[in-house]
DOKOLKE-604407 format. One line per 3 residues: for each residue z, x, y of C-alpha. Coordinates in nm, 3 decimals, padded with zeros to 5 digits. Last residue first. Layout:
BEGIN
Z:X:Y | ...
***
This chain:
BEGIN
-00.705:04.386:00.202 | -00.708:04.138:00.490 | -00.917:03.853:00.349
-00.784:03.866:-00.008 | -00.426:03.903:00.118 | -00.473:03.616:00.359
-00.591:03.400:00.072 | -00.287:03.493:-00.135 | -00.051:03.416:00.150
-00.217:03.078:00.200 | -00.169:03.015:-00.172 | 00.201:03.095:-00.144
00.255:02.869:00.156 | 00.070:02.583:-00.014 | 00.281:02.616:-00.327
00.583:02.635:-00.099 | 00.503:02.292:00.044 | 00.444:02.133:-00.295
00.760:02.280:-00.441 | 00.960:02.158:-00.141 | 00.822:01.805:-00.179
00.912:01.800:-00.549 | 01.264:01.926:-00.494 | 01.454:02.224:-00.635
01.213:02.497:-00.537 | 01.008:02.724:-00.763 | 00.891:02.998:-00.532
00.976:03.303:-00.741 | 01.303:03.232:-00.924 | 01.301:03.554:-01.125
01.202:03.757:-00.817 | 01.521:03.667:-00.623 | 01.509:03.877:-00.306
01.175:03.737:-00.188 | 01.310:03.390:-00.265 | 01.575:03.413:00.003
01.905:03.290:-00.131 | 02.053:02.982:-00.291 | 02.359:03.050:-00.506
02.596:03.101:-00.214 | 02.492:02.776:-00.055 | 02.209:02.650:00.160
02.133:02.281:00.155 | 01.834:02.218:-00.070 | 01.501:02.265:00.112
01.259:01.981:00.192 | 01.531:01.720:00.242 | 01.869:01.898:00.228
01.813:02.096:00.543 | 01.514:01.959:00.738 | 01.399:02.163:01.037
01.612:02.477:00.992 | 01.558:02.488:00.616 | 01.184:02.429:00.651
01.151:02.708:00.907 | 01.359:02.952:00.700 | 01.158:02.889:00.385
00.824:02.909:00.566 | 00.917:03.229:00.749 | 01.042:03.394:00.430
00.736:03.290:00.230 | 00.498:03.391:00.507 | 00.664:03.732:00.552
00.668:03.796:00.180 | 00.295:03.714:00.158 | 00.201:03.944:00.444
00.424:04.227:00.321 | 00.289:04.246:-00.031 | -00.004:04.034:-00.144
00.112:04.079:-00.500 | 00.426:03.887:-00.407 | 00.217:03.611:-00.250
-00.006:03.587:-00.552 | 00.293:03.553:-00.784 | 00.455:03.298:-00.558
00.135:03.096:-00.534 | 00.099:03.100:-00.911 | 00.462:02.988:-00.953
00.423:02.716:-00.691 | 00.098:02.605:-00.848 | 00.274:02.576:-01.182
00.558:02.389:-01.021 | 00.306:02.150:-00.867 | 00.132:02.098:-01.201
00.459:02.043:-01.387 | 00.559:01.782:-01.126 | 00.219:01.612:-01.128
00.132:01.584:-01.495 | 00.388:01.436:-01.735 | 00.671:01.370:-01.491
00.451:01.204:-01.231 | 00.221:01.040:-01.486 | 00.512:00.873:-01.667
00.362:00.836:-02.015 | 00.657:01.015:-02.177 | 00.883:00.725:-02.084
00.694:00.503:-02.330 | 00.659:00.144:-02.196 | 00.836:-00.093:-02.434
01.131:-00.195:-02.217 | 01.280:-00.481:-02.414 | 01.303:-00.831:-02.261
01.571:-01.046:-02.419 | 01.567:-01.425:-02.460 | 01.870:-01.645:-02.516
02.239:-01.608:-02.611 | 02.196:-01.525:-02.981 | 01.882:-01.325:-02.922
01.511:-01.403:-02.914 | 01.280:-01.118:-02.832 | 01.024:-01.098:-02.552
00.756:-00.833:-02.504 | 00.612:-00.842:-02.858 | 00.599:-01.214:-02.940
00.631:-01.407:-02.614 | 00.434:-01.143:-02.421 | 00.158:-01.094:-02.679
00.021:-01.421:-02.820 | 00.158:-01.672:-02.571 | 00.137:-01.460:-02.256
-00.194:-01.295:-02.344 | -00.351:-01.630:-02.435 | -00.230:-01.795:-02.115
-00.359:-01.504:-01.906 | -00.699:-01.513:-02.077 | -00.715:-01.888:-02.004
-00.619:-01.820:-01.641 | -00.896:-01.562:-01.610 | -01.152:-01.798:-01.765
-01.034:-02.082:-01.539 | -01.075:-01.868:-01.226 | -01.429:-01.766:-01.321
-01.523:-02.123:-01.415 | -01.403:-02.267:-01.085 | -01.688:-02.093:-00.905
-01.959:-02.253:-01.119 | -01.777:-02.588:-01.122 | -01.786:-02.602:-00.742
-01.453:-02.560:-00.564 | -01.550:-02.285:-00.320 | -01.889:-02.427:-00.234
-02.027:-02.156:-00.002 | -02.313:-02.284:00.208 | -02.626:-02.083:00.284
-02.742:-01.774:00.466 | -02.459:-01.522:00.477 | -02.525:-01.256:00.740
-02.493:-00.886:00.661 | -02.176:-00.680:00.665 | -02.098:-00.395:00.903
-01.741:-00.376:00.773 | -01.608:-00.438:01.125 | -01.816:-00.756:01.139
-01.628:-00.869:00.828 | -01.327:-00.967:01.038 | -01.506:-01.247:01.225
-01.679:-01.395:00.923 | -01.363:-01.368:00.713 | -01.146:-01.550:00.968
-01.409:-01.823:01.002 | -01.419:-01.855:00.619 | -01.042:-01.871:00.575
-00.961:-02.170:00.793 | -01.212:-02.455:00.789 | -01.412:-02.362:00.480
-01.104:-02.246:00.292 | -00.904:-02.566:00.345 | -00.682:-02.603:00.038
-00.622:-02.231:-00.013 | -00.558:-02.158:00.354 | -00.300:-02.437:00.376
-00.136:-02.334:00.048 | -00.093:-01.966:00.129 | -00.007:-02.051:00.491
00.272:-02.287:00.381 | 00.413:-02.020:00.150 | 00.427:-01.771:00.439
00.607:-02.016:00.669 | 00.848:-02.136:00.399 | 00.948:-01.787:00.291
01.031:-01.678:00.645 | 01.201:-02.007:00.737 | 01.407:-02.006:00.416
01.513:-01.648:00.490 | 01.623:-01.744:00.841 | 01.816:-02.044:00.700
02.023:-01.852:00.448 | 01.951:-01.820:00.075 | 02.201:-01.785:-00.210
02.497:-01.953:-00.048 | 02.793:-01.775:-00.201 | 02.895:-01.838:-00.567
02.816:-01.482:-00.678 | 02.705:-01.442:-01.038 | 02.884:-01.438:-01.371
02.680:-01.343:-01.679 | 02.866:-01.374:-02.011 | 02.683:-01.687:-02.124
02.338:-01.539:-02.065 | 02.127:-01.774:-01.854 | 01.865:-01.981:-02.031
01.509:-01.894:-01.938 | 01.329:-02.104:-01.674 | 01.368:-01.953:-01.326
01.410:-01.578:-01.362 | 01.250:-01.505:-01.700 | 00.998:-01.790:-01.674
00.874:-01.675:-01.334 | 00.856:-01.307:-01.430 | 00.665:-01.371:-01.754
00.431:-01.616:-01.582 | 00.361:-01.351:-01.318 | 00.291:-01.103:-01.598
00.043:-01.334:-01.771 | -00.139:-01.458:-01.459 | -00.197:-01.099:-01.348
-00.310:-01.009:-01.699 | -00.571:-01.284:-01.671 | -00.693:-01.153:-01.336
-00.719:-00.808:-01.491 | -00.920:-00.964:-01.776 | -01.154:-01.136:-01.529
-01.217:-00.819:-01.327 | -01.255:-00.606:-01.641 | -01.501:-00.868:-01.763
-01.702:-00.848:-01.442 | -01.702:-00.467:-01.452 | -01.832:-00.482:-01.811
-02.108:-00.716:-01.693 | -02.169:-00.455:-01.426 | -02.229:-00.177:-01.675
-02.444:-00.390:-01.908 | -02.679:-00.523:-01.637 | -02.980:-00.307:-01.721
-03.270:-00.331:-01.477 | -03.557:-00.579:-01.464 | -03.534:-00.615:-01.086
-03.453:-00.986:-01.118 | -03.180:-00.901:-01.368 | -03.033:-00.636:-01.140
-03.012:-00.880:-00.849 | -02.854:-01.141:-01.078 | -02.588:-00.887:-01.179
-02.535:-00.820:-00.809 | -02.462:-01.189:-00.747 | -02.217:-01.203:-01.037
-02.020:-00.913:-00.890 | -02.021:-01.074:-00.544 | -01.910:-01.405:-00.699
-01.605:-01.235:-00.846 | -01.501:-01.103:-00.507 | -01.557:-01.442:-00.341
-01.362:-01.617:-00.616 | -01.078:-01.366:-00.579 | -01.058:-01.441:-00.206
-01.054:-01.818:-00.255 | -00.818:-01.824:-00.553 | -00.565:-01.613:-00.366
-00.553:-01.875:-00.091 | -00.415:-02.138:-00.326 | -00.578:-02.462:-00.441
-00.732:-02.308:-00.750 | -00.491:-02.063:-00.924 | -00.589:-01.704:-00.842
-00.298:-01.525:-01.013 | -00.180:-01.391:-00.676 | -00.175:-01.745:-00.541
00.005:-01.895:-00.839 | 00.279:-01.631:-00.823 | 00.329:-01.678:-00.448
00.341:-02.057:-00.481 | 00.577:-02.032:-00.781 | 00.809:-01.797:-00.590
00.837:-02.046:-00.303 | 00.894:-02.341:-00.538 | 01.162:-02.160:-00.740
01.338:-02.059:-00.418 | 01.351:-02.426:-00.319 | 01.449:-02.550:-00.665
01.752:-02.323:-00.719 | 01.915:-02.455:-01.037 | 01.722:-02.241:-01.285
01.713:-01.936:-01.053 | 01.962:-01.716:-01.238 | 01.800:-01.784:-01.577
01.724:-01.422:-01.642 | 01.889:-01.190:-01.388 | 02.048:-00.949:-01.637
01.772:-00.913:-01.896 | 01.509:-00.925:-01.621 | 01.665:-00.617:-01.462
01.663:-00.651:-01.081 | 02.039:-00.648:-01.032 | 02.302:-00.726:-00.771
02.287:-01.091:-00.887 | 02.274:-01.306:-00.574 | 02.157:-01.039:-00.333
01.904:-00.922:-00.591 | 01.759:-01.270:-00.644 | 01.722:-01.321:-00.268
01.552:-00.980:-00.246 | 01.311:-01.082:-00.522 | 01.223:-01.387:-00.312
01.160:-01.152:-00.017 | 00.940:-00.947:-00.249 | 00.739:-01.245:-00.376
00.684:-01.428:-00.048 | 00.597:-01.117:00.156 | 00.386:-00.996:-00.134
00.175:-01.310:-00.114 | 00.126:-01.289:00.262 | 00.007:-00.927:00.250
-00.208:-00.994:-00.056 | -00.377:-01.282:00.119 | -00.479:-01.072:00.421
-00.624:-00.787:00.214 | -00.779:-01.045:-00.017 | -00.946:-01.205:00.284
-01.089:-00.874:00.405 | -01.244:-00.786:00.068 | -01.358:-01.136:-00.024
-01.543:-01.175:00.304 | -01.710:-00.836:00.265 | -01.817:-00.917:-00.093
-01.951:-01.257:00.018 | -02.149:-01.102:00.305 | -02.308:-00.820:00.104
-02.670:-00.933:00.095 | -02.787:-00.649:00.323 | -02.639:-00.383:00.090
-02.537:-00.548:-00.238 | -02.420:-00.216:-00.386 | -02.202:-00.119:-00.088
-02.043:-00.461:-00.069 | -01.980:-00.440:-00.442 | -01.788:-00.116:-00.389
-01.569:-00.276:-00.123 | -01.495:-00.571:-00.350 | -01.398:-00.334:-00.632
-01.167:-00.157:-00.387 | -00.999:-00.488:-00.300 | -00.942:-00.574:-00.667
-00.794:-00.226:-00.720 | -00.553:-00.285:-00.433 | -00.450:-00.597:-00.626
-00.363:-00.383:-00.930 | -00.148:-00.144:-00.727 | 00.032:-00.439:-00.572
00.102:-00.573:-00.922 | 00.258:-00.237:-01.008 | 00.496:-00.294:-00.716
00.567:-00.653:-00.825 | 00.655:-00.532:-01.174 | 00.878:-00.265:-01.024
01.046:-00.532:-00.812 | 01.140:-00.746:-01.111 | 01.234:-00.465:-01.349
01.126:-00.535:-01.709 | 00.782:-00.376:-01.665 | 00.522:-00.392:-01.942
00.299:-00.654:-01.778 | 00.323:-00.477:-01.442 | 00.204:-00.150:-01.598
-00.093:-00.329:-01.757 | -00.188:-00.499:-01.429 | -00.170:-00.172:-01.237
-00.382:00.002:-01.501 | -00.656:-00.262:-01.483 | -00.703:-00.280:-01.106
-00.650:00.090:-01.039 | -00.904:00.189:-01.307 | -01.154:-00.071:-01.183
-01.115:00.039:-00.820 | -01.142:00.407:-00.906 | -01.465:00.343:-01.098
-01.607:00.121:-00.820 | -01.518:00.371:-00.547 | -01.682:00.657:-00.741
-01.987:00.443:-00.819 | -02.026:00.358:-00.451 | -02.025:00.727:-00.363
-02.309:00.788:-00.609 | -02.501:00.492:-00.464 | -02.504:00.630:-00.110
-02.620:00.375:00.150 | -02.301:00.301:00.348 | -02.154:00.646:00.287
-02.011:00.745:00.626 | -01.927:00.428:00.819 | -01.879:00.181:00.534
-01.711:00.413:00.285 | -01.486:00.619:00.511 | -01.395:00.319:00.725
-01.307:00.103:00.424 | -01.104:00.388:00.271 | -00.910:00.420:00.597
-00.829:00.048:00.603 | -00.724:00.069:00.237 | -00.472:00.337:00.335
-00.340:00.121:00.618 | -00.345:-00.169:00.373 | -00.076:00.006:00.166
00.148:-00.031:00.469 | 00.081:-00.408:00.483 | 00.206:-00.606:00.184
00.343:-00.337:-00.042 | 00.539:-00.126:00.203 | 00.613:-00.432:00.416
00.751:-00.648:00.136 | 00.929:-00.343:-00.003 | 01.104:-00.296:00.331
01.231:-00.655:00.321 | 01.347:-00.594:-00.040 | 01.546:-00.279:00.037
01.390:00.026:-00.133 | 01.505:00.130:-00.482 | 01.277:-00.082:-00.702
00.987:-00.037:-00.458 | 00.974:00.341:-00.434 | 00.929:00.446:-00.797
00.657:00.204:-00.910 | 00.461:00.270:-00.588 | 00.505:00.647:-00.557
00.288:00.729:-00.860 | -00.024:00.555:-00.727 | -00.216:00.877:-00.663
-00.432:00.841:-00.978 | -00.514:00.559:-00.908 | -00.503:00.403:-00.561
-00.163:00.332:-00.406 | -00.312:00.277:-00.061 | -00.118:00.568:00.087
-00.260:00.818:-00.163 | -00.603:00.657:-00.133 | -00.617:00.740:00.238
-00.564:01.111:00.182 | -00.776:01.133:-00.133 | -01.058:00.933:00.025
-01.049:01.160:00.329 | -01.081:01.472:00.112 | -01.360:01.305:-00.085
-01.543:01.215:00.236 | -01.524:01.569:00.370 | -01.668:01.704:00.045
-01.945:01.443:00.052 | -02.033:01.533:00.412 | -02.048:01.902:00.321
-02.280:01.824:00.030 | -02.492:01.600:00.254 | -02.571:01.887:00.489
-02.876:01.999:00.286 | -03.041:01.662:00.351 | -03.024:01.710:00.732
-02.788:01.486:00.921 | -02.924:01.233:01.173 | -02.826:00.931:00.963
-02.467:01.056:00.958 | -02.462:01.077:01.338 | -02.588:00.722:01.367
-02.324:00.593:01.123 | -02.045:00.792:01.299 | -02.089:00.667:01.655
-01.916:00.329:01.616 | -01.616:00.484:01.441 | -01.541:00.764:01.686
-01.485:01.089:01.494 | -01.736:01.301:01.685 | -01.914:01.636:01.642
-02.069:01.526:01.315 | -02.029:01.828:01.084 | -01.741:02.015:01.246
-01.566:01.685:01.315 | -01.618:01.575:00.957 | -01.487:01.902:00.814
-01.177:01.885:01.034 | -01.128:01.520:00.937 | -01.143:01.600:00.566
-00.896:01.887:00.597 | -00.657:01.659:00.785 | -00.691:01.388:00.520
-00.609:01.630:00.239 | -00.301:01.756:00.425 | -00.186:01.401:00.498
-00.231:01.296:00.137 | -00.024:01.590:00.014 | 00.249:01.520:00.268
00.253:01.147:00.187 | 00.251:01.212:-00.188 | 00.542:01.454:-00.148
00.728:01.212:00.078 | 00.699:00.923:-00.165 | 00.801:01.142:-00.458
01.099:01.284:-00.269 | 01.196:00.932:-00.159 | 01.188:00.817:-00.520
01.429:01.100:-00.600 | 01.653:01.004:-00.308 | 01.651:00.637:-00.406
01.728:00.711:-00.771 | 02.013:00.945:-00.680 | 02.173:00.699:-00.434
02.092:00.727:-00.063 | 02.040:00.350:-00.014 | 01.783:00.407:00.262
01.572:00.666:00.076 | 01.268:00.437:00.045 | 01.310:00.290:00.393
01.356:00.630:00.555 | 01.022:00.741:00.410 | 00.867:00.474:00.634
00.922:00.706:00.930 | 00.731:00.994:00.769 | 00.424:00.799:00.660
00.401:00.596:00.981 | 00.397:00.908:01.198 | 00.123:01.051:00.976
-00.096:00.742:01.005 | -00.030:00.733:01.379 | -00.192:01.072:01.434
-00.462:01.016:01.170 | -00.581:00.686:01.323 | -00.614:00.849:01.662
-00.822:01.126:01.505 | -01.030:00.881:01.304 | -01.155:00.688:01.604
-01.117:00.334:01.734 | -00.750:00.299:01.646 | -00.610:-00.057:01.651
-00.510:-00.064:01.283 | -00.354:00.282:01.279 | -00.178:00.252:01.617
-00.037:-00.084:01.510 | 00.100:00.092:01.203 | 00.266:00.352:01.424
00.427:00.087:01.643 | 00.564:-00.098:01.340 | 00.681:00.228:01.182
00.880:00.307:01.496 | 01.047:-00.034:01.477 | 01.151:00.000:01.111
01.256:00.363:01.167 | 01.513:00.239:01.419 | 01.605:-00.059:01.203
01.678:00.158:00.900 | 01.859:00.431:01.092 | 02.084:00.173:01.256
02.155:00.009:00.921 | 02.467:00.202:00.823 | 02.650:-00.115:00.708
02.579:-00.376:00.446 | 02.724:-00.719:00.371 | 02.467:-00.933:00.555
02.179:-00.692:00.483 | 01.968:-00.941:00.283 | 02.070:-01.236:00.497
01.972:-01.078:00.829 | 01.674:-00.899:00.681 | 01.488:-01.221:00.598
01.422:-01.297:00.965 | 01.307:-00.940:01.029 | 01.086:-00.967:00.720
00.912:-01.266:00.875 | 00.869:-01.100:01.214 | 00.728:-00.782:01.060
00.493:-00.982:00.838 | 00.357:-01.169:01.141 | 00.312:-00.848:01.343
00.126:-00.681:01.055 | -00.101:-00.984:01.000 | -00.182:-01.007:01.371
-00.264:-00.634:01.387 | -00.470:-00.658:01.067 | -00.678:-00.946:01.205
-00.718:-00.773:01.543 | -00.864:-00.452:01.406 | -01.071:-00.644:01.146
-01.282:-00.807:01.420 | -01.162:-00.728:01.774 | -00.936:-00.471:01.936
-00.988:-00.105:02.030 | -00.777:00.204:02.079 | -00.862:00.565:02.162
-00.626:00.862:02.187 | -00.732:01.178:02.367 | -00.886:01.509:02.261
-00.612:01.759:02.346 | -00.321:01.581:02.179 | -00.338:01.330:02.468
-00.620:01.449:02.693 | -00.738:01.097:02.777 | -00.543:00.783:02.680
-00.826:00.537:02.615 | -00.811:00.158:02.590 | -01.054:-00.104:02.463
-01.027:-00.482:02.481 | -01.099:-00.822:02.334 | -00.889:-01.087:02.516
-00.851:-01.418:02.332 | -00.777:-01.295:01.982 | -00.593:-01.001:02.141
-00.332:-01.247:02.265 | -00.235:-01.317:01.905 | -00.132:-00.951:01.878
00.073:-00.979:02.199 | 00.255:-01.289:02.069 | 00.321:-01.119:01.735
00.460:-00.811:01.910 | 00.683:-01.027:02.128 | 00.818:-01.206:01.821
00.893:-00.876:01.648 | 01.075:-00.740:01.954 | 01.281:-01.059:01.979
01.378:-01.061:01.612 | 01.491:-00.698:01.635 | 01.698:-00.775:01.946
01.855:-01.075:01.773 | 01.941:-00.847:01.480 | 02.103:-00.589:01.706
02.300:-00.840:01.909 | 02.433:-01.003:01.590 | 02.573:-00.675:01.456
02.792:-00.612:01.758 | 02.815:-00.425:02.088 | 02.809:-00.083:01.920
02.502:-00.198:01.729 | 02.321:-00.246:02.059 | 02.357:00.121:02.154
02.201:00.235:01.823 | 01.899:00.003:01.828 | 01.808:00.066:02.192
01.595:00.376:02.131 | 01.375:00.182:01.886 | 01.248:-00.036:02.172
01.046:00.249:02.320 | 00.859:00.312:01.995 | 00.818:-00.064:01.942
00.653:-00.089:02.288 | 00.407:00.193:02.218 | 00.142:00.045:01.991
00.144:-00.325:02.075 | 00.195:-00.258:02.445 | -00.095:-00.012:02.456
-00.332:-00.272:02.314 | -00.189:-00.555:02.526 | -00.231:-00.345:02.843
-00.593:-00.271:02.757 | -00.657:-00.645:02.720 | -00.499:-00.727:03.056
***
C-alpha cells in the first residue's frame, strides 16, 4: 500500500495532465473541478504516508532506476506541497475568472506537482535530479504565462538560471558518482567517511557544483536574479507556489548536500553561513526598496531562504547539540510555504481588483475590506516573527541556535565576535522584515486612496479564495499559539532526515529570554519604518502618500554582471570555435539547428531573412538574441574549443 501511495503521488498528476485540454472543451467549470479533485486526492495520498511509511523502486528506468521513500522530511514536504497545491487551486478560480488560454497553465501546473513530489520523495540524488529538471522546465510556463514582453523576458531569465543550475548539478552528480559509487542518501555518509584525505578536493568540487545547482532554484545569492523578475509577472497562484514550495526543492537539495556529504567540515559550514547571511540581508534590503507588491514579496522570499540557510549552517556548527537548529530549519521551511500562500494569494486579490501591483496605484484599496486585511495581517505578522504566530516559533529556534553556539565558544575560551555579528545580522534582517511588511500593509490597507483612482465594483474575493486564505491563516495562528503541541512534534519527526541529535530539556517558547530576540527585531523594524521608510521611502502629496522607487536601476545584478558575462563567454566561445576549424563549425551549426528545431522562438529567435547560420556571419559570432540562447551557445563554443585542444 505504501509503495502504491508513493508512485501515485509522483505519477498520477502526470497522467491527469492529459485530460486538461479535453475537459476545457466541455466547459470551464469541469476543468476547475477536475483540478480541485486531483489536488484533493494528492493531499489525501500524502496524508496517508503519515500512517504508512514506504519505499519504492522502479528498476532500470533511465538505466539506473528511480528510488522513492517516505518518512521524516520527505513526508512533511509532500504534505505541504499537496496542501499548497489544493489551496492555490481554490484561489485560481477567482483569479482566472475573466481569462482564457489556461489549458497550458493547468497542464504544466499538474506536471509540476508530480515532478515536485518526485523531488521530495526521492531517496537518491539521481531520482531527485530527474524530477528537479522536469519541474524547472514545466514551471517556466507559469512565468511566461501572460506572454507580454516583461513576462517573456522574465521567463528567459528563469529558464537561463534553470539551465545553468541544471548543468552545474549534473556535473556535481557525475563527480559524486565517480567518487562514491552511489547516490543513495542513506549510503553517502558512510562512503564519505571511507574516502582518503587526498580525495576531499574532488568531494569539495562536487559539492560546490551541487550547491550552485540547488542554490539557483532556492533563490540563494548570487543566483537569486530570477526571483524579483518572475514573481511580478507570474499569476499570483503560481507565485505562491514558486515562492512557497518550489524554492524549497532547491533548499531540500542544499540540505542533502550539506548534511550527507559535509556534516563535519567547518570550511563548508562557513560557506553556507556566509551565503545565508548575504541572502538574508540583501533580500530584506531589496524588499524594503521595492514599490511593487509582488516584487517585495519575492525579495522577502529570498531573505527567508537566507534565514533557513543560516539555520542549516548552525546545525553543522553545533554538531551533536544541533536539535534546535534542525527544528528551526524544517519549521521555517514549512512556515514560509504557508505564509507565502497567504501573502501572494492576497496580492492576487488586490491585482484582480485594481489591475496593478504598484503601491502608488493600489494604495488604500483595502481600507474597507476587513477580511482580506485580517488575512494579510496574519501573514505579515508571521513572517515578521510576531509572538503568537508560527513564524515567531521557527525564528526563535533559529536565533536560539546562534546564541547556543556563542555560549559554546565562550565556554571553550574562543572568540565570539564573528557569531555575535551573525546574531545581529539575523536580528536586523528580522527588523527589516517587520519594516517592509508594515510598509506594504499600510500602503494597501491604511493609506488614503487617491481621489482619481476608480476600481472595479465586483465582489473582490470569492468563496474558494476565502477558504484558501482562511485555512492557511488558521494554521499560522494555531501553530503559533500551541508550538509544544503542534510544531515541536512535527519538527522532531522531520529533523530525523537532517541527522540531528536529541534535545534534552524543555523548550519554553514564550519565556522572557526567547521573547527578547523577537522584541529586539520588532523594535529595529519600528525604528526603520518610522525613521527611514516614512521619511525617505514615502512622500506626502496633495492626495495622500507616494512611494518613489529609489533603487538604482544600474544595480540590477542581471543587467550589470550576468548578461554581459554570458555574452562575453559567447564571444570567447565563438572565437575559440572558429579557430578550432571544422569541428567547432560543425558543433555550432548542429547546436543552432537542433535548438531551432526543438524550440523556435524560445532558445533561438524565429528564423527570418536576417537570421542566418552563425558560421556564415563572422561579425555576429555566437551572440544570440536571448539570454538562454547565449548561455547555451557559450557552452557549445567552449566544448568546441576543448575538442580542438584535445584533437589538434
